[in-house]
mmCIF file of the N, C-alpha and C atoms, coordinates in Angstrom:
data_MODEL
# 
_entry.id   MODEL 
# 
loop_
_atom_site.group_PDB 
_atom_site.id 
_atom_site.type_symbol 
_atom_site.label_atom_id 
_atom_site.label_alt_id 
_atom_site.label_comp_id 
_atom_site.label_asym_id 
_atom_site.label_entity_id 
_atom_site.label_seq_id 
_atom_site.pdbx_PDB_ins_code 
_atom_site.Cartn_x 
_atom_site.Cartn_y 
_atom_site.Cartn_z 
_atom_site.occupancy 
_atom_site.B_iso_or_equiv 
_atom_site.pdbx_formal_charge 
_atom_site.auth_seq_id 
_atom_site.auth_comp_id 
_atom_site.auth_asym_id 
_atom_site.auth_atom_id 
_atom_site.pdbx_PDB_model_num 
ATOM 1   N N  . UNK A 1 1  ? -0.808  66.573 39.142 1.00 0.00 ? 1  UNK A N  1 
ATOM 2   C CA . UNK A 1 1  ? -1.355  65.597 40.082 1.00 0.00 ? 1  UNK A CA 1 
ATOM 3   C C  . UNK A 1 1  ? -1.990  64.579 40.063 1.00 0.00 ? 1  UNK A C  1 
ATOM 4   N N  . UNK A 1 2  ? -1.770  63.538 40.374 1.00 0.00 ? 2  UNK A N  1 
ATOM 5   C CA . UNK A 1 2  ? -2.043  62.192 40.225 1.00 0.00 ? 2  UNK A CA 1 
ATOM 6   C C  . UNK A 1 2  ? -2.781  62.033 41.134 1.00 0.00 ? 2  UNK A C  1 
ATOM 7   N N  . UNK A 1 3  ? -3.510  60.253 40.348 1.00 0.00 ? 3  UNK A N  1 
ATOM 8   C CA . UNK A 1 3  ? -4.535  60.005 41.202 1.00 0.00 ? 3  UNK A CA 1 
ATOM 9   C C  . UNK A 1 3  ? -4.081  59.614 42.745 1.00 0.00 ? 3  UNK A C  1 
ATOM 10  N N  . UNK A 1 4  ? -2.584  59.124 42.406 1.00 0.00 ? 4  UNK A N  1 
ATOM 11  C CA . UNK A 1 4  ? -2.195  58.335 44.089 1.00 0.00 ? 4  UNK A CA 1 
ATOM 12  C C  . UNK A 1 4  ? -2.087  60.218 44.958 1.00 0.00 ? 4  UNK A C  1 
ATOM 13  N N  . UNK A 1 5  ? -1.754  61.318 44.409 1.00 0.00 ? 5  UNK A N  1 
ATOM 14  C CA . UNK A 1 5  ? -1.876  62.008 45.383 1.00 0.00 ? 5  UNK A CA 1 
ATOM 15  C C  . UNK A 1 5  ? -2.967  62.611 46.472 1.00 0.00 ? 5  UNK A C  1 
ATOM 16  N N  . UNK A 1 6  ? -4.119  61.769 45.586 1.00 0.00 ? 6  UNK A N  1 
ATOM 17  C CA . UNK A 1 6  ? -5.662  61.952 46.120 1.00 0.00 ? 6  UNK A CA 1 
ATOM 18  C C  . UNK A 1 6  ? -6.074  61.037 46.821 1.00 0.00 ? 6  UNK A C  1 
ATOM 19  N N  . UNK A 1 7  ? -6.279  61.086 48.726 1.00 0.00 ? 7  UNK A N  1 
ATOM 20  C CA . UNK A 1 7  ? -6.712  60.110 49.428 1.00 0.00 ? 7  UNK A CA 1 
ATOM 21  C C  . UNK A 1 7  ? -7.755  59.769 49.152 1.00 0.00 ? 7  UNK A C  1 
ATOM 22  N N  . UNK A 1 8  ? -7.920  58.044 49.643 1.00 0.00 ? 8  UNK A N  1 
ATOM 23  C CA . UNK A 1 8  ? -9.050  57.584 49.426 1.00 0.00 ? 8  UNK A CA 1 
ATOM 24  C C  . UNK A 1 8  ? -10.028 57.915 50.024 1.00 0.00 ? 8  UNK A C  1 
ATOM 25  N N  . UNK A 1 9  ? -11.299 57.712 49.718 1.00 0.00 ? 9  UNK A N  1 
ATOM 26  C CA . UNK A 1 9  ? -12.519 58.729 50.761 1.00 0.00 ? 9  UNK A CA 1 
ATOM 27  C C  . UNK A 1 9  ? -12.604 58.099 51.981 1.00 0.00 ? 9  UNK A C  1 
ATOM 28  N N  . UNK A 1 10 ? -12.004 56.643 52.281 1.00 0.00 ? 10 UNK A N  1 
ATOM 29  C CA . UNK A 1 10 ? -11.886 56.246 54.100 1.00 0.00 ? 10 UNK A CA 1 
ATOM 30  C C  . UNK A 1 10 ? -11.057 57.020 54.630 1.00 0.00 ? 10 UNK A C  1 
ATOM 31  N N  . UNK A 1 11 ? -10.093 57.372 53.575 1.00 0.00 ? 11 UNK A N  1 
ATOM 32  C CA . UNK A 1 11 ? -8.641  57.931 55.215 1.00 0.00 ? 11 UNK A CA 1 
ATOM 33  C C  . UNK A 1 11 ? -9.001  59.494 55.007 1.00 0.00 ? 11 UNK A C  1 
ATOM 34  N N  . UNK A 1 12 ? -10.023 60.274 53.442 1.00 0.00 ? 12 UNK A N  1 
ATOM 35  C CA . UNK A 1 12 ? -10.436 61.549 53.739 1.00 0.00 ? 12 UNK A CA 1 
ATOM 36  C C  . UNK A 1 12 ? -11.553 61.612 54.938 1.00 0.00 ? 12 UNK A C  1 
ATOM 37  N N  . UNK A 1 13 ? -12.205 60.294 55.547 1.00 0.00 ? 13 UNK A N  1 
ATOM 38  C CA . UNK A 1 13 ? -12.999 61.242 56.706 1.00 0.00 ? 13 UNK A CA 1 
ATOM 39  C C  . UNK A 1 13 ? -12.239 60.758 57.844 1.00 0.00 ? 13 UNK A C  1 
ATOM 40  N N  . UNK A 1 14 ? -11.214 59.874 57.650 1.00 0.00 ? 14 UNK A N  1 
ATOM 41  C CA . UNK A 1 14 ? -10.777 60.225 59.149 1.00 0.00 ? 14 UNK A CA 1 
ATOM 42  C C  . UNK A 1 14 ? -9.540  61.460 59.345 1.00 0.00 ? 14 UNK A C  1 
ATOM 43  N N  . UNK A 1 15 ? -9.649  61.597 58.386 1.00 0.00 ? 15 UNK A N  1 
ATOM 44  C CA . UNK A 1 15 ? -9.259  63.196 58.682 1.00 0.00 ? 15 UNK A CA 1 
ATOM 45  C C  . UNK A 1 15 ? -9.720  64.255 58.643 1.00 0.00 ? 15 UNK A C  1 
ATOM 46  N N  . UNK A 1 16 ? -11.176 63.838 58.177 1.00 0.00 ? 16 UNK A N  1 
ATOM 47  C CA . UNK A 1 16 ? -12.052 65.155 58.717 1.00 0.00 ? 16 UNK A CA 1 
ATOM 48  C C  . UNK A 1 16 ? -12.543 65.062 60.437 1.00 0.00 ? 16 UNK A C  1 
ATOM 49  N N  . UNK A 1 17 ? -12.471 63.675 60.496 1.00 0.00 ? 17 UNK A N  1 
ATOM 50  C CA . UNK A 1 17 ? -13.497 63.155 61.678 1.00 0.00 ? 17 UNK A CA 1 
ATOM 51  C C  . UNK A 1 17 ? -12.406 63.558 63.058 1.00 0.00 ? 17 UNK A C  1 
ATOM 52  N N  . UNK A 1 18 ? -10.596 63.487 62.609 1.00 0.00 ? 18 UNK A N  1 
ATOM 53  C CA . UNK A 1 18 ? -9.179  63.791 63.452 1.00 0.00 ? 18 UNK A CA 1 
ATOM 54  C C  . UNK A 1 18 ? -9.418  65.136 64.124 1.00 0.00 ? 18 UNK A C  1 
ATOM 55  N N  . UNK A 1 19 ? -9.308  65.861 62.630 1.00 0.00 ? 19 UNK A N  1 
ATOM 56  C CA . UNK A 1 19 ? -10.391 67.569 62.742 1.00 0.00 ? 19 UNK A CA 1 
ATOM 57  C C  . UNK A 1 19 ? -10.719 67.838 63.519 1.00 0.00 ? 19 UNK A C  1 
ATOM 58  N N  . UNK A 1 20 ? -12.088 67.350 62.964 1.00 0.00 ? 20 UNK A N  1 
ATOM 59  C CA . UNK A 1 20 ? -13.286 67.743 63.901 1.00 0.00 ? 20 UNK A CA 1 
ATOM 60  C C  . UNK A 1 20 ? -13.010 68.051 65.553 1.00 0.00 ? 20 UNK A C  1 
ATOM 61  N N  . UNK A 1 21 ? -12.660 66.356 65.669 1.00 0.00 ? 21 UNK A N  1 
ATOM 62  C CA . UNK A 1 21 ? -12.076 66.515 67.192 1.00 0.00 ? 21 UNK A CA 1 
ATOM 63  C C  . UNK A 1 21 ? -10.924 67.404 67.835 1.00 0.00 ? 21 UNK A C  1 
ATOM 64  N N  . UNK A 1 22 ? -10.061 67.851 67.011 1.00 0.00 ? 22 UNK A N  1 
ATOM 65  C CA . UNK A 1 22 ? -9.075  68.310 67.599 1.00 0.00 ? 22 UNK A CA 1 
ATOM 66  C C  . UNK A 1 22 ? -9.862  70.357 67.859 1.00 0.00 ? 22 UNK A C  1 
ATOM 67  N N  . UNK A 1 23 ? -10.204 70.187 67.183 1.00 0.00 ? 23 UNK A N  1 
ATOM 68  C CA . UNK A 1 23 ? -11.214 71.777 66.915 1.00 0.00 ? 23 UNK A CA 1 
ATOM 69  C C  . UNK A 1 23 ? -12.290 71.758 67.865 1.00 0.00 ? 23 UNK A C  1 
ATOM 70  N N  . UNK A 1 24 ? -13.526 70.914 67.745 1.00 0.00 ? 24 UNK A N  1 
ATOM 71  C CA . UNK A 1 24 ? -14.310 70.377 69.147 1.00 0.00 ? 24 UNK A CA 1 
ATOM 72  C C  . UNK A 1 24 ? -13.389 70.379 70.644 1.00 0.00 ? 24 UNK A C  1 
ATOM 73  N N  . UNK A 1 25 ? -11.936 69.856 70.660 1.00 0.00 ? 25 UNK A N  1 
ATOM 74  C CA . UNK A 1 25 ? -11.636 70.348 71.883 1.00 0.00 ? 25 UNK A CA 1 
ATOM 75  C C  . UNK A 1 25 ? -11.172 71.624 72.607 1.00 0.00 ? 25 UNK A C  1 
ATOM 76  N N  . UNK A 1 26 ? -10.685 72.621 71.330 1.00 0.00 ? 26 UNK A N  1 
ATOM 77  C CA . UNK A 1 26 ? -10.694 73.782 71.516 1.00 0.00 ? 26 UNK A CA 1 
ATOM 78  C C  . UNK A 1 26 ? -11.678 74.493 72.050 1.00 0.00 ? 26 UNK A C  1 
ATOM 79  N N  . UNK A 1 27 ? -12.500 74.638 71.697 1.00 0.00 ? 27 UNK A N  1 
ATOM 80  C CA . UNK A 1 27 ? -13.150 75.365 71.483 1.00 0.00 ? 27 UNK A CA 1 
ATOM 81  C C  . UNK A 1 27 ? -13.967 74.962 72.887 1.00 0.00 ? 27 UNK A C  1 
ATOM 82  N N  . UNK A 1 28 ? -13.940 73.375 73.007 1.00 0.00 ? 28 UNK A N  1 
ATOM 83  C CA . UNK A 1 28 ? -14.797 73.221 74.650 1.00 0.00 ? 28 UNK A CA 1 
ATOM 84  C C  . UNK A 1 28 ? -13.613 74.033 75.598 1.00 0.00 ? 28 UNK A C  1 
ATOM 85  N N  . UNK A 1 29 ? -12.353 73.856 75.364 1.00 0.00 ? 29 UNK A N  1 
ATOM 86  C CA . UNK A 1 29 ? -11.386 74.838 76.210 1.00 0.00 ? 29 UNK A CA 1 
ATOM 87  C C  . UNK A 1 29 ? -11.231 76.255 76.926 1.00 0.00 ? 29 UNK A C  1 
ATOM 88  N N  . UNK A 1 30 ? -11.805 76.709 75.858 1.00 0.00 ? 30 UNK A N  1 
ATOM 89  C CA . UNK A 1 30 ? -11.854 77.967 76.000 1.00 0.00 ? 30 UNK A CA 1 
ATOM 90  C C  . UNK A 1 30 ? -13.604 78.439 76.172 1.00 0.00 ? 30 UNK A C  1 
ATOM 91  N N  . UNK A 1 31 ? -14.283 77.955 75.847 1.00 0.00 ? 31 UNK A N  1 
ATOM 92  C CA . UNK A 1 31 ? -15.235 77.644 76.871 1.00 0.00 ? 31 UNK A CA 1 
ATOM 93  C C  . UNK A 1 31 ? -15.161 77.610 78.396 1.00 0.00 ? 31 UNK A C  1 
ATOM 94  N N  . UNK A 1 32 ? -14.934 76.228 78.636 1.00 0.00 ? 32 UNK A N  1 
ATOM 95  C CA . UNK A 1 32 ? -14.880 76.424 79.907 1.00 0.00 ? 32 UNK A CA 1 
ATOM 96  C C  . UNK A 1 32 ? -13.761 77.275 80.254 1.00 0.00 ? 32 UNK A C  1 
ATOM 97  N N  . UNK A 1 33 ? -12.719 78.598 80.138 1.00 0.00 ? 33 UNK A N  1 
ATOM 98  C CA . UNK A 1 33 ? -12.223 78.950 80.714 1.00 0.00 ? 33 UNK A CA 1 
ATOM 99  C C  . UNK A 1 33 ? -12.174 81.006 79.931 1.00 0.00 ? 33 UNK A C  1 
ATOM 100 N N  . UNK A 1 34 ? -13.675 80.857 79.711 1.00 0.00 ? 34 UNK A N  1 
ATOM 101 C CA . UNK A 1 34 ? -14.685 81.933 79.626 1.00 0.00 ? 34 UNK A CA 1 
ATOM 102 C C  . UNK A 1 34 ? -14.716 82.874 80.404 1.00 0.00 ? 34 UNK A C  1 
ATOM 103 N N  . UNK A 1 35 ? -14.884 84.215 80.321 1.00 0.00 ? 35 UNK A N  1 
ATOM 104 C CA . UNK A 1 35 ? -15.101 84.846 81.457 1.00 0.00 ? 35 UNK A CA 1 
ATOM 105 C C  . UNK A 1 35 ? -16.422 85.438 81.949 1.00 0.00 ? 35 UNK A C  1 
ATOM 106 N N  . UNK A 1 36 ? -16.917 83.953 82.347 1.00 0.00 ? 36 UNK A N  1 
ATOM 107 C CA . UNK A 1 36 ? -18.073 84.298 83.166 1.00 0.00 ? 36 UNK A CA 1 
ATOM 108 C C  . UNK A 1 36 ? -19.622 83.676 83.127 1.00 0.00 ? 36 UNK A C  1 
ATOM 109 N N  . UNK A 1 37 ? -20.407 84.480 81.789 1.00 0.00 ? 37 UNK A N  1 
ATOM 110 C CA . UNK A 1 37 ? -21.775 83.657 81.598 1.00 0.00 ? 37 UNK A CA 1 
ATOM 111 C C  . UNK A 1 37 ? -21.265 83.069 80.019 1.00 0.00 ? 37 UNK A C  1 
ATOM 112 N N  . UNK A 1 38 ? -22.780 82.323 79.492 1.00 0.00 ? 38 UNK A N  1 
ATOM 113 C CA . UNK A 1 38 ? -22.749 82.014 78.075 1.00 0.00 ? 38 UNK A CA 1 
ATOM 114 C C  . UNK A 1 38 ? -24.054 82.291 77.426 1.00 0.00 ? 38 UNK A C  1 
ATOM 115 N N  . UNK A 1 39 ? -24.118 82.800 76.310 1.00 0.00 ? 39 UNK A N  1 
ATOM 116 C CA . UNK A 1 39 ? -25.590 83.295 76.061 1.00 0.00 ? 39 UNK A CA 1 
ATOM 117 C C  . UNK A 1 39 ? -25.601 82.280 75.105 1.00 0.00 ? 39 UNK A C  1 
ATOM 118 N N  . UNK A 1 40 ? -26.686 81.579 74.964 1.00 0.00 ? 40 UNK A N  1 
ATOM 119 C CA . UNK A 1 40 ? -27.246 80.114 73.964 1.00 0.00 ? 40 UNK A CA 1 
ATOM 120 C C  . UNK A 1 40 ? -28.494 81.014 73.226 1.00 0.00 ? 40 UNK A C  1 
ATOM 121 N N  . UNK A 1 41 ? -28.073 80.750 72.186 1.00 0.00 ? 41 UNK A N  1 
ATOM 122 C CA . UNK A 1 41 ? -29.577 81.138 71.367 1.00 0.00 ? 41 UNK A CA 1 
ATOM 123 C C  . UNK A 1 41 ? -29.823 79.442 70.132 1.00 0.00 ? 41 UNK A C  1 
ATOM 124 N N  . UNK A 1 42 ? -30.682 79.124 70.045 1.00 0.00 ? 42 UNK A N  1 
ATOM 125 C CA . UNK A 1 42 ? -31.294 78.443 68.874 1.00 0.00 ? 42 UNK A CA 1 
ATOM 126 C C  . UNK A 1 42 ? -32.170 78.351 68.065 1.00 0.00 ? 42 UNK A C  1 
ATOM 127 N N  . UNK A 1 43 ? -32.255 77.853 67.056 1.00 0.00 ? 43 UNK A N  1 
ATOM 128 C CA . UNK A 1 43 ? -33.284 77.497 66.004 1.00 0.00 ? 43 UNK A CA 1 
ATOM 129 C C  . UNK A 1 43 ? -33.561 76.598 65.314 1.00 0.00 ? 43 UNK A C  1 
ATOM 130 N N  . UNK A 1 44 ? -34.658 76.508 65.055 1.00 0.00 ? 44 UNK A N  1 
ATOM 131 C CA . UNK A 1 44 ? -35.096 75.342 64.553 1.00 0.00 ? 44 UNK A CA 1 
ATOM 132 C C  . UNK A 1 44 ? -36.244 75.545 63.013 1.00 0.00 ? 44 UNK A C  1 
ATOM 133 N N  . UNK A 1 45 ? -35.921 74.593 62.178 1.00 0.00 ? 45 UNK A N  1 
ATOM 134 C CA . UNK A 1 45 ? -37.259 74.877 61.071 1.00 0.00 ? 45 UNK A CA 1 
ATOM 135 C C  . UNK A 1 45 ? -36.994 73.697 59.804 1.00 0.00 ? 45 UNK A C  1 
ATOM 136 N N  . UNK A 1 46 ? -37.547 73.515 59.218 1.00 0.00 ? 46 UNK A N  1 
ATOM 137 C CA . UNK A 1 46 ? -37.706 72.604 58.594 1.00 0.00 ? 46 UNK A CA 1 
ATOM 138 C C  . UNK A 1 46 ? -37.459 72.889 56.830 1.00 0.00 ? 46 UNK A C  1 
ATOM 139 N N  . UNK A 1 47 ? -37.265 72.032 56.116 1.00 0.00 ? 47 UNK A N  1 
ATOM 140 C CA . UNK A 1 47 ? -37.776 72.604 54.558 1.00 0.00 ? 47 UNK A CA 1 
ATOM 141 C C  . UNK A 1 47 ? -38.853 71.981 54.221 1.00 0.00 ? 47 UNK A C  1 
ATOM 142 N N  . UNK A 1 48 ? -39.383 72.094 52.782 1.00 0.00 ? 48 UNK A N  1 
ATOM 143 C CA . UNK A 1 48 ? -40.970 71.837 52.412 1.00 0.00 ? 48 UNK A CA 1 
ATOM 144 C C  . UNK A 1 48 ? -41.013 70.097 52.447 1.00 0.00 ? 48 UNK A C  1 
ATOM 145 N N  . UNK A 1 49 ? -40.207 69.627 52.258 1.00 0.00 ? 49 UNK A N  1 
ATOM 146 C CA . UNK A 1 49 ? -40.009 67.754 52.739 1.00 0.00 ? 49 UNK A CA 1 
ATOM 147 C C  . UNK A 1 49 ? -40.184 67.381 54.049 1.00 0.00 ? 49 UNK A C  1 
ATOM 148 N N  . UNK A 1 50 ? -40.001 68.326 54.881 1.00 0.00 ? 50 UNK A N  1 
ATOM 149 C CA . UNK A 1 50 ? -39.925 67.939 56.505 1.00 0.00 ? 50 UNK A CA 1 
ATOM 150 C C  . UNK A 1 50 ? -38.535 67.824 56.917 1.00 0.00 ? 50 UNK A C  1 
ATOM 151 N N  . UNK A 1 51 ? -37.915 68.316 56.310 1.00 0.00 ? 51 UNK A N  1 
ATOM 152 C CA . UNK A 1 51 ? -36.350 67.648 55.911 1.00 0.00 ? 51 UNK A CA 1 
ATOM 153 C C  . UNK A 1 51 ? -35.891 68.729 57.736 1.00 0.00 ? 51 UNK A C  1 
ATOM 154 N N  . UNK A 1 52 ? -35.786 68.280 58.694 1.00 0.00 ? 52 UNK A N  1 
ATOM 155 C CA . UNK A 1 52 ? -35.520 69.155 59.970 1.00 0.00 ? 52 UNK A CA 1 
ATOM 156 C C  . UNK A 1 52 ? -34.235 69.727 60.316 1.00 0.00 ? 52 UNK A C  1 
ATOM 157 N N  . UNK A 1 53 ? -33.741 71.395 60.067 1.00 0.00 ? 53 UNK A N  1 
ATOM 158 C CA . UNK A 1 53 ? -32.791 71.633 61.261 1.00 0.00 ? 53 UNK A CA 1 
ATOM 159 C C  . UNK A 1 53 ? -32.826 72.231 62.508 1.00 0.00 ? 53 UNK A C  1 
ATOM 160 N N  . UNK A 1 54 ? -31.496 72.372 62.729 1.00 0.00 ? 54 UNK A N  1 
ATOM 161 C CA . UNK A 1 54 ? -31.577 73.060 64.410 1.00 0.00 ? 54 UNK A CA 1 
ATOM 162 C C  . UNK A 1 54 ? -29.966 73.698 64.123 1.00 0.00 ? 54 UNK A C  1 
ATOM 163 N N  . UNK A 1 55 ? -29.917 75.060 64.940 1.00 0.00 ? 55 UNK A N  1 
ATOM 164 C CA . UNK A 1 55 ? -28.687 75.821 64.442 1.00 0.00 ? 55 UNK A CA 1 
ATOM 165 C C  . UNK A 1 55 ? -29.257 76.068 66.206 1.00 0.00 ? 55 UNK A C  1 
ATOM 166 N N  . UNK A 1 56 ? -27.628 76.123 67.358 1.00 0.00 ? 56 UNK A N  1 
ATOM 167 C CA . UNK A 1 56 ? -26.867 76.724 68.199 1.00 0.00 ? 56 UNK A CA 1 
ATOM 168 C C  . UNK A 1 56 ? -26.253 77.159 67.665 1.00 0.00 ? 56 UNK A C  1 
ATOM 169 N N  . UNK A 1 57 ? -26.498 78.296 69.104 1.00 0.00 ? 57 UNK A N  1 
ATOM 170 C CA . UNK A 1 57 ? -25.234 79.484 68.765 1.00 0.00 ? 57 UNK A CA 1 
ATOM 171 C C  . UNK A 1 57 ? -24.634 80.266 70.244 1.00 0.00 ? 57 UNK A C  1 
ATOM 172 N N  . UNK A 1 58 ? -23.834 79.733 70.484 1.00 0.00 ? 58 UNK A N  1 
ATOM 173 C CA . UNK A 1 58 ? -23.187 79.822 71.927 1.00 0.00 ? 58 UNK A CA 1 
ATOM 174 C C  . UNK A 1 58 ? -21.929 81.191 71.830 1.00 0.00 ? 58 UNK A C  1 
ATOM 175 N N  . UNK A 1 59 ? -22.399 82.197 72.842 1.00 0.00 ? 59 UNK A N  1 
ATOM 176 C CA . UNK A 1 59 ? -21.536 83.367 72.805 1.00 0.00 ? 59 UNK A CA 1 
ATOM 177 C C  . UNK A 1 59 ? -20.911 83.526 74.002 1.00 0.00 ? 59 UNK A C  1 
ATOM 178 N N  . UNK A 1 60 ? -19.506 83.974 73.858 1.00 0.00 ? 60 UNK A N  1 
ATOM 179 C CA . UNK A 1 60 ? -19.387 83.704 75.341 1.00 0.00 ? 60 UNK A CA 1 
ATOM 180 C C  . UNK A 1 60 ? -17.991 84.707 74.879 1.00 0.00 ? 60 UNK A C  1 
ATOM 181 N N  . UNK A 1 61 ? -17.353 85.178 76.423 1.00 0.00 ? 61 UNK A N  1 
ATOM 182 C CA . UNK A 1 61 ? -15.856 86.654 76.167 1.00 0.00 ? 61 UNK A CA 1 
ATOM 183 C C  . UNK A 1 61 ? -14.957 85.499 77.000 1.00 0.00 ? 61 UNK A C  1 
ATOM 184 N N  . UNK A 1 62 ? -13.244 85.052 75.994 1.00 0.00 ? 62 UNK A N  1 
ATOM 185 C CA . UNK A 1 62 ? -12.569 84.062 76.710 1.00 0.00 ? 62 UNK A CA 1 
ATOM 186 C C  . UNK A 1 62 ? -10.980 85.162 76.856 1.00 0.00 ? 62 UNK A C  1 
ATOM 187 N N  . UNK A 1 63 ? -10.531 84.698 77.618 1.00 0.00 ? 63 UNK A N  1 
ATOM 188 C CA . UNK A 1 63 ? -9.429  85.462 78.077 1.00 0.00 ? 63 UNK A CA 1 
ATOM 189 C C  . UNK A 1 63 ? -8.595  85.253 76.854 1.00 0.00 ? 63 UNK A C  1 
ATOM 190 N N  . UNK A 1 64 ? -7.200  86.627 76.449 1.00 0.00 ? 64 UNK A N  1 
ATOM 191 C CA . UNK A 1 64 ? -6.671  86.463 75.365 1.00 0.00 ? 64 UNK A CA 1 
ATOM 192 C C  . UNK A 1 64 ? -5.126  85.403 76.256 1.00 0.00 ? 64 UNK A C  1 
ATOM 193 N N  . UNK A 1 65 ? -4.556  84.536 75.399 1.00 0.00 ? 65 UNK A N  1 
ATOM 194 C CA . UNK A 1 65 ? -3.405  83.657 76.060 1.00 0.00 ? 65 UNK A CA 1 
ATOM 195 C C  . UNK A 1 65 ? -2.304  84.842 76.262 1.00 0.00 ? 65 UNK A C  1 
ATOM 196 N N  . UNK A 1 66 ? -1.728  84.354 77.772 1.00 0.00 ? 66 UNK A N  1 
ATOM 197 C CA . UNK A 1 66 ? -0.489  85.315 78.133 1.00 0.00 ? 66 UNK A CA 1 
ATOM 198 C C  . UNK A 1 66 ? 0.649   84.806 77.283 1.00 0.00 ? 66 UNK A C  1 
ATOM 199 N N  . UNK A 1 67 ? 1.488   86.457 76.832 1.00 0.00 ? 67 UNK A N  1 
ATOM 200 C CA . UNK A 1 67 ? 2.396   86.277 76.050 1.00 0.00 ? 67 UNK A CA 1 
ATOM 201 C C  . UNK A 1 67 ? 2.734   87.086 75.101 1.00 0.00 ? 67 UNK A C  1 
# 
């Protein structure tokens, strides 16, 4: 493994951002094509230092691709 094999942190950030956008769009398409309603739940909490967190979960049924 050479140092040139490891991407620069800027390039790595670009790759992560690109992959996130791709996966996000796939999930949005699945939700748009879901079989009806969505079930949405959420939870919020904080650490002892008051650092806040939010979790959102969406459950849905989706169609299997034909083929």
